[in-house]
N, C-alpha and C positions, 0 to 999 in steps of 0.2 A: 503493499500499499503505500503510495506517495503521500511524504510529509511536505506537507505548505505552511510559507512562511508566514508570520503574523499579519505580513502586510496582505498578502494572497487571501487568507484566512478571511480578514474583513469585507473584502472586495465579494470573496463567494458567499459572506454572511448577508450584506447588503443586496445583492442580486437577489437572494434569497425573500428577505425581508419586503422587497420591491416586488416580486413575481407577478403577484395577479396585476398588479400596477402595468406592468411590461406587455402581460398577456394583454389585457384592455389596448393599449394603445395598436399591437397588432391587428385585435378585433377590428378597432377603429380606420386603421389601411384597409381592411378588406373589405369594408363598407363601400370606402372609397372606390377599390378595384371592381366590385359591384355593378356600381353605377357607371364606369365609365367601361363595363364589358363590352363588347361587340360583336360575341358569339354567344348562341345559348350556351354551347359546350364549357365555355369560359366560365357561364354565369356558373352552368351546375357543379364545376368545380370549386367555383369559391364559394357555393353555401352551404360544399362539403367540407371543407377546412373550417367555417365559421360555426357548422353543428359541431365537429371538433371542439372548437375554441370554447364554446358553450358551454359543452359537458367538463372539457379541464377547470375551466371556473364555477364552475357547480351551479348554472343558473337552473333555476327550478324549473322542474321536467316540462309541466303546463304553459310556462313562459316561454324556452325554448321550442315546443311543440308551436302554439302561436306563431311565434317569427318564421319557424321553417315554412308552417302550413302557408302563409300570407306572401314569403318572401318577398316582403317589402324594405324594403331595404331605412326609409325614412326612419319605421318604427324601429328597426335595429340602432341607427343611427341616434335617437333619442336615447332608447334604452341604454345604449354605452356609455353615452354622455354621464347620464344619473349613475351610470356603477363606477365610472369614474371618481365622480363627487365622492360618492361614498368610499372608495378606498383611499382616497386623500383625506379626507373626511378628518 
């Protein structure tokens, strides 16, 4: 097992402390990508990634199912904005 320096340990610790916030930022980027996607194939791929991201973030299943059923990027964007506020809270 690799030993980390104290500096490296702090960096790793800060990453895990902010992990949800980082994942929410990536989810926000995916919202933009979905809006700008030019093909249905690309949109389908992005919605698959969005589904995985929401599962990793432990979004309530009912809310996740609603967002994925409607595939409404605006609804997702509003929720991501709210989740980011809570994470920074």
